[in-house]
C-alpha positions as a LaTeX table, in Angstrom:
\begin{tabular}{lrrr}
\hline
Residue & $x$ (\AA) & $y$ (\AA) & $z$ (\AA) \\
\hline
Met1 & 25.06 & $-1.87$ & 17.31 \\
Gly2 & 21.26 & $-2.02$ & 16.06 \\
Ala3 & 19.32 & $-4.87$ & 14.49 \\
Thr4 & 18.96 & $-4.17$ & 10.68 \\
Arg5 & 15.62 & $-3.35$ & 9.17 \\
Pro6 & 14.22 & $-5.28$ & 5.94 \\
Pro7 & 14.59 & $-3.14$ & 2.71 \\
Ala8 & 11.40 & $-1.20$ & 2.43 \\
Val9 & 10.77 & $-2.62$ & $-1.05$ \\
Ser10 & 11.83 & $-6.01$ & $-1.67$ \\
Trp11 & 11.90 & $-7.37$ & $-5.80$ \\
Asn12 & 10.72 & $-10.82$ & $-7.31$ \\
Trp13 & 11.55 & $-11.17$ & $-10.25$ \\
Ser14 & 8.52 & $-14.24$ & $-10.78$ \\
Glu15 & 6.26 & $-11.66$ & $-9.65$ \\
Ala16 & 7.48 & $-8.65$ & $-12.02$ \\
Leu17 & 7.23 & $-11.97$ & $-14.58$ \\
Arg18 & 3.43 & $-11.95$ & $-13.79$ \\
Gly19 & 2.64 & $-8.80$ & $-13.34$ \\
Thr20 & 4.15 & $-8.50$ & $-17.22$ \\
Leu21 & 2.32 & $-12.07$ & $-18.37$ \\
Cys22 & $-1.25$ & $-10.49$ & $-16.82$ \\
Cys23 & $-0.83$ & $-6.72$ & $-18.25$ \\
Leu24 & 0.37 & $-8.19$ & $-21.98$ \\
Pro25 & $-3.36$ & $-8.38$ & $-23.23$ \\
Ala26 & $-4.54$ & $-5.35$ & $-22.57$ \\
Ala27 & $-0.97$ & $-3.36$ & $-24.12$ \\
Val28 & $-1.37$ & $-4.95$ & $-27.16$ \\
Ile29 & $-5.04$ & $-4.57$ & $-27.21$ \\
Leu30 & $-4.34$ & $-0.93$ & $-26.54$ \\
Leu31 & $-1.84$ & $-0.80$ & $-28.97$ \\
Val32 & $-3.17$ & $-2.34$ & $-31.83$ \\
Thr33 & $-6.95$ & $-1.71$ & $-31.86$ \\
Asp34 & $-8.90$ & 0.47 & $-29.42$ \\
Asn35 & $-7.91$ & 2.85 & $-26.33$ \\
Lys36 & $-11.02$ & 2.21 & $-24.71$ \\
Leu37 & $-10.95$ & $-1.41$ & $-24.51$ \\
Gly38 & $-7.56$ & $-1.57$ & $-23.89$ \\
Ile39 & $-8.11$ & 0.64 & $-21.37$ \\
Gly40 & $-11.11$ & $-1.19$ & $-19.94$ \\
Phe41 & $-8.59$ & $-4.80$ & $-20.05$ \\
Ala42 & $-6.22$ & $-2.86$ & $-18.16$ \\
Ile43 & $-8.27$ & $-2.07$ & $-14.96$ \\
Gly44 & $-10.20$ & $-5.66$ & $-15.23$ \\
Val45 & $-6.99$ & $-7.61$ & $-14.60$ \\
Leu46 & $-5.97$ & $-5.00$ & $-11.30$ \\
Pro47 & $-7.87$ & $-7.28$ & $-9.15$ \\
Val48 & $-6.67$ & $-10.34$ & $-10.28$ \\
Ala49 & $-3.39$ & $-9.46$ & $-10.41$ \\
Leu50 & $-3.24$ & $-7.88$ & $-6.76$ \\
Met51 & $-3.94$ & $-11.26$ & $-5.67$ \\
Gly52 & $-1.59$ & $-13.39$ & $-6.61$ \\
Val53 & $-1.19$ & $-16.78$ & $-8.00$ \\
Met54 & $-3.88$ & $-19.02$ & $-6.61$ \\
Pro55 & $-3.54$ & $-23.16$ & $-5.63$ \\
Ser56 & $-6.16$ & $-24.68$ & $-7.43$ \\
Arg57 & $-8.14$ & $-24.89$ & $-10.88$ \\
Lys58 & $-11.09$ & $-23.80$ & $-9.83$ \\
Gln59 & $-9.48$ & $-20.73$ & $-8.23$ \\
Arg60 & $-7.84$ & $-19.49$ & $-10.58$ \\
Leu61 & $-11.00$ & $-19.52$ & $-13.27$ \\
Gln62 & $-12.91$ & $-17.68$ & $-10.70$ \\
Gly63 & $-9.83$ & $-15.39$ & $-11.12$ \\
Leu64 & $-10.34$ & $-14.94$ & $-14.63$ \\
Leu65 & $-13.88$ & $-14.55$ & $-14.03$ \\
Leu66 & $-13.11$ & $-11.66$ & $-11.79$ \\
Gly67 & $-11.27$ & $-9.87$ & $-14.14$ \\
Ile68 & $-13.58$ & $-10.33$ & $-17.11$ \\
\hline
\end{tabular}
């Protein structure tokens, strides 16, 4: 028998929750106020969402500034 391959895509609930929390402000702005502003927030959160949770408070603040 051959070796089993790891799954091509794996699901992680904590990462899914983090992604939801990252996009929630943009979704609220998009639905409640202006489309352009909501899309701007959604695009701004992409780099921060892709970086993951940073270990120190200073690094998290730097990530927040990057997103803004």
